[in-house]
N, C-alpha and C positions, 0 to 999 in steps of 0.2 A: 770531583776528582776527574783529570782528564785521563781519556783512554790512551794506552801506550801506542806509540807509532809501530808501523808493521816492522818486522825484523828481518824479512827475507826479500830478495828482489825477484822480479818476473824472470822467467827460465831464460827469455832472450835478451835480457840486460846484464851485461858484464863489463868488466873495465876494458876488455879487448876492444870490445864494439862500439865503445864511445872514447876510444883513444885519441880521436882527432879534437874531440870536444875539450877533453882533459887538457892537451897540449894547447889548444887556444885559449884557456883559461890561465896558462902558465903554471900549471901544476906538474910536479915530477910523476913520472910513469907510474913510481911505487909509492907515491904519497897519498893515494886515495883508499880510505878505509870504508868498509860496509858497516851500516848501522847493526849494533849487536854482534859484531865478529869478533872474534878473539883477538884480532888485531888493533881493535880501536883503542888503543893507548892514548893518554892525553897528548896533545901538542900535534896533532896530525894536521898536514897541509889541506887535507879535504876530507868530506864525509859524504857518502852516497847512500840514499834511502830512496823509498817509493811509497806511493799513496795510490789506492785504487777506489773505485765507487763513483757513482753518478755526480755526487757532489763532494769532491774530496776535502772540503774545509768543513764539513758539516759536524762531524764528531768529536772534534775538539783534540785530534790527535797531534795537531801541528804544534800546540803548546808543548807537549811533551818531547816532540821531535827538536823544538828550538832549545829546550832545556838540555836535550842529551847532546845537542851541538855545543853548547857552552862548556860541557864536561869534557869533549874529546878534542875540539879544535883550538889550533894556535890561534894567537889574537888576529892575525890577518888571514886565517884559514877560510875556505870556501864550503858552505853547505850546498850539496847539488841534491835536488829533489825531483825524482822522475814520476810524471803522471801518465799513464798509458792512453792510448786511443787519441781523440781530438779534443780535449777540453777547450771551452769558449775562453776569450779574454776576461769576461766577467767572473768565470770560474777561476781565473788564474789570479785576478784581483782578491778575491776571497782567500785563496791560499796565502798570496802576500801579507793580507791583513792578520790571517793567523801566525804567520811567523813573526810579526813585528809586535813589540818593539825590540826583540832581542836581535832580529835578523832583518836586513834590507836587500830585497831583490834587485840584482844589477844586471842581470842578462837572462833572456829567455831563448832556448834553442828549441825549434821545432823540428822533430827528427822523422825520417821517412828512409825505408832502404835507398841507399846510394845517395842520399843527400841530407843536408842539414842547413838551416837558416837561423843565424844568430841576430837577434834583435838587441840592442842596446839603447839608451838615451841618445847616444850620437848616431844611430840608424840602423840600417839591417845590411847584412852581408851572407852571400852563399858561402858554406864551407866546401871545399874540394876534399875528396876522397874520405866522404862520410863513412862508407863501408856498405856493400851490397846487402850485408846481413845485419844492418844496424836496425834497431827496434822502432816502431812506430809511436810516437808520444811526444811529451814536450819534456824538457828539462829545465828546471829553473836554477840559478845560481845566485847565491846570497851570501853577503858579507856580514858580518856582525855591525850592528849600527855604531858600536863604539869605535870600530875601524873607520868606518865610511865618513864618520865625523871626527876623527882624530886630527890632532894639530898638524902632522906632517902631511895627511891626506887633504886637509883643508888647504894649507899653503900651495901645494902643488895644482890643486883644482884652479885656485883663485889667479896664481900665476899665469896659467894657460889661458884664463878667460878675460884677463885684465883689459886688452885691448878692446874687445868687443863690448864692454861695459862702458865705455867713454862717449858714447854717442857720435854720430857722424853728421857735422852740419850739412845740409842741403839733402840728406837722404829722406825718402818718405816717411820714415818713423820718427825723424828728429823732433818735430814739433810737440807730438805726444810726449817723448822723452823729457823734452825741456820743461812742458807744463807739469809734469809729474814732480820732477826735482824743485821746481819752483814752488808748487804747493806745499811740499814738506818742508822745505828750506825757510819759507816764510810763515809757517804755521805758529812760531814761536813769539813770544813778546818778551824783550829785554830792552834794556835802557842803552841810548847811543854810547857807543866806545866799550860795548860790552866783551868780556873775555868769552871766546866760544869755542866749544869742542864737538868734533865730528867723530862720533864713537863707531868706529867701523865704517871708514870713509868711502871705500871703493874708489871710484874716479874723482871723488871730493866734490862734486857738484851741490850737494844738499848744503854742505858747511860753506861753501863760497856764496850762495844765495842768501844764506842767512848773515854772513859776514857783511854783504854789499847792503842788505836791508838795514842792519843795526850800527853801520860804520865802526865795525869791530875793531877794538885796539889790538886784538891778536886773535889768530886762528889756529887751533893746533887739530890735528888728525891723525888717526892712526888705522891699522888694517893688518891683518895677518900676512898679506901679500905684500912683499917689498915691490913688485911690479906695480900693484895698485897704489901704493905710497908715492912712488915715482910720478905716476901720471897725475896724482892729485897734486904734488907739488908743483909741476909744470902748469896745470890749470890754474891754481892759485896765483902764481906769478904772472900768467898771461891775463888774469882777470884783475890785475892791479892791487892785490891784497899785499899790503907792505910788510906785515908781521904774520907770516904763515910758517908753521914747522911741523913735520910729519915723523911718524915713527912706526915700526913694526910692533905687533903685539895682539893680544887676544882680550875679549872683554872681561873674561874672568879674572884677570890681572892687568887692568890698563895702564900703558906706559905714562899716562899723564893723568893728573898732574905730577911732575916731577918733584923730587925732593926739594921742600921749601916752597913750593908753589901753593897757592889757594886753589880750592875748587873752583869751577867755572859758573859764570851767570847763566850761560846758555849751553845746554847739550843736546844734540841731535843723534839720533839713531835710526836709520832707515833700511829695513829689510833685513836685519842682522840677528835678531833674537832667535829665528827659526833654525839658524845654523848652529846654536848653542847645544851642544850634547846634554847638558844639565843646565836648566834656567836658573836655578838657586844662585850660584855662584855668580853667573852672568849678571842677574839682576842686583847682586850685592855690588858688583864691580862698577855698574853704571850708577847706581846710586850715590856710591862714594864719589863721583867726580862732581856732583852737583852742589853748588854752595847753599848755605840756608837761604831760603828765600828764592833761589835760582829756579829755573825754568828747565823741564826735560820734555822734549818732543820726540816721541818714538811711534814708528809706524811698522807695518810687516803686511804679509799676505793674509787674508781671511779664509782660513782652511775651510769653514763651513759655508762659503758663498755657494750659490746654486751651481755655478760652473766648476768649483773645485769638487763639490760632492759627485758631480758626474763623472769626472776625471777619475776620481778614487773608485767607484764603481764599474768602470769600464775599461781601465787601463792598467795592466799588470806592472808596467814600469813607470815610476814617478821619481822625480827628484826628492831626494831624502826630506828636504825642508818641508815640502807639502805634507808629509805625515808628521813631521816633528813641530810644526806651528802651534803656537798658541792663540787662543781667541784674544780679542780686545777686551773682554771682560775679565779673563783670567790674568791678564798683564796688569790691567787696572787694579785689581783686587792685590795683587803681589806686591806693586808699588806702594798701594795705601799701608801696607803693612811695614813698609820702609820709610814712613813719613811723608809721602806725597798725596796731595789733594788733587783731584780731576778738575780741570777747567773747561775743556772742549774736546769734542771728537769729530771726526768726518771719516767718510768712506769716500773710496775714490776708484777707478778703473772699473767701469761698468762690466759684469761678468758675461758669461756666454749670451749671445754669439759675437760679442764685440772682440775679445781677443782674436779669435778666428778671422773676423773680418779685417781686423788690423793687419793680420798676416798676410792675407790674400792681397789687400792694398800694398803692401810693401813688396812682396813677392811676384804678384802677376799684373798688377794695375799701374805701377810705376807712380803711385801717390795720388791717384785720381780722386780717391775717397778721404785722404788725409784730414781735411779740414772739416767736411761734415762729420766725419767720426769724432775729432777733436772737440768741436762743438757740442756734439752730444754728450760727451763724457763730462765737459765742463759744467753744462747746465744740469745734468743729473747730479753731480757732486755738489753744486751750489744749492740746488733745491733740498737735497737730503741733508746738508749741512745746516741750513737756515731752519729746518724742522726738528733740529737735534739729533740727527743722524739715525732715523728708525727704520731705514731700508738696508741695512748693512748687508744683508744676504744677497742683495742685487749687485753687490761690488766685489772686487777680488781682493781689494787692499783697504786697509784702514790707518789712520794716523790719530794720536791723542797728544794734547798738551796737558802737563802736570807741573804744579809746583811744590817744591820741597818746603815744608812747614815746620820741621823741627830744627 
């Protein structure tokens, strides 16, 4: 039985003293309710609560707070959790984990008299007019996980990020980008002239690599983002894929095959399943697109790599997919229940400190270490794959090839 969350706020914390933050979050001034207040009717835009103690995540009260948020908040409402004093980032990370999977932390405000600092995944920003009498502490803002992974939110996010996911030839990071897309795109096995589907295509490069390898008779691709589909279509045309066609859609109800079409000889899905709010209908969707005897290539990030475990322990703010991801073994088991047999696995992208080194190489060194880092990644991947992929935790991503046997 979880302990109930605190029902009262510190004396120096009230809505007037965090009004600047409330406005920054887009909440109406009168939309913020306090936990256990008589005004906490359902469907509120915001809910404010507080936790105290040396380790605010230790007593289990966060689960009760998240459950209360479910009762009170609107579907897109914000849960605001105040922690007095100077909690460390590892402490805040444990609070984030305590709210998950109901809520996902999207912003961290560090408060002090006269100032406030906002942190999001997009960066940091100082807020003006924080108030000379503002309390000292940290305020976490969290959305429901269902909202962060909702179709509308996903489309908006992907549309905004589309251009940045296309890769830039000549940039310091492009050789590594191209190697990864080629590794996944050519991991499948299918006959020449195969019909191929890129299931959640992004910029389309994984499907294009597969189509070129197998001299595909047709390439189909889809993504929730119309911007992504447009980029994928342009890339397929520029790559000489004669019969290529895209559509918008989600994995739970894939737009291909269309009415009257047969399932595909080869289906590829790279880095998509961790975005799915519920993996069950998503896996049902991908399974239905693969022809009997056909091949499915699926890959995603490895949530339990040494680097990702370290990030979860030290960073209060993470992309939702890093918390939502499934392991390779979990996906393999789920697909076996849907009539697939495993043929091969590989791990790729060496974990910490390689991603950090790649970032420094691109942002500060102008590509000086591009090729040594790429060769190290390629060699490590080849050795791990040749041994049957026993060193998965030393890599941040995985890919599998499975065949539909039913």
